[in-house]
N, C-alpha and C positions, 0 to 999 in steps of 0.2 A: 113556612117561611115566605114572606112577602117579597116580591120583586121591586116594589116601590117604597121609597123612603118617605116618611112623613116630613113635610117641609113647613117651616114657620110662615106666618103671614108676611113677614118682611122679606123672606127669601122668595116667596111666590111673587111679591110685588117687583122685586129686583129682576126676576126672570121675565116678567111681562115687560118691564122697562127695556131689557136687552133686546127682546124680540121686536117690540115696537120701534125702538131706535134703529135697529138693523133694517126694518122695512122702510122707514122714512128715508134713511140714507140711500138705500137701494133705488128708491123712486127718484130721489134728487140726482143721483149719479146717472141714471138712465135719461132723465129729462135734459140734463146739461149736455150729455154726450150726443143726444139727438139734435139739440140746438146748434152745437159746435161742430158737428161732423162736416168734413170737407174743408175745414179751416185749419190754419196752423196753430190756432189757440188751443185746440184739443190736447196737443202734446204738452202744453204748458200747464193746463188746469188739471189734468189727470192725476199727477202725483199729489197735488194739494188735496183733491177730493178723496183720494185713496187714504192719505194720511189722516185726514179728519174722520173718515168713517172708521178706520182702525182704532183710533184713539177713543172715539165715543162708544163704539160697540164692544171693544175688548178691554182696553186699558182702564178706562174710567170705571166700569163696573168692578173690575178686579181690585182697583185701588179702594173703592167703596167697601168691598167685602173685607179686605185686609184691615182697614181702619176700624171696622165694626167689631172685630174679634179682639 
């Protein structure tokens, strides 16, 4: 019995997309927070950045998967 499930090419591409998207958003969030630290703007931009990263990393791929089936 194998522990690993064979995945299709489109599922593998989606997995790579999710990982790459999360890495890009992580770098963007760190860069913006570094630039804005010590200012009152950080508290205003944080929820926007968090919402965008959640949408593009979790919701968007989930919607894509559900629409494919």
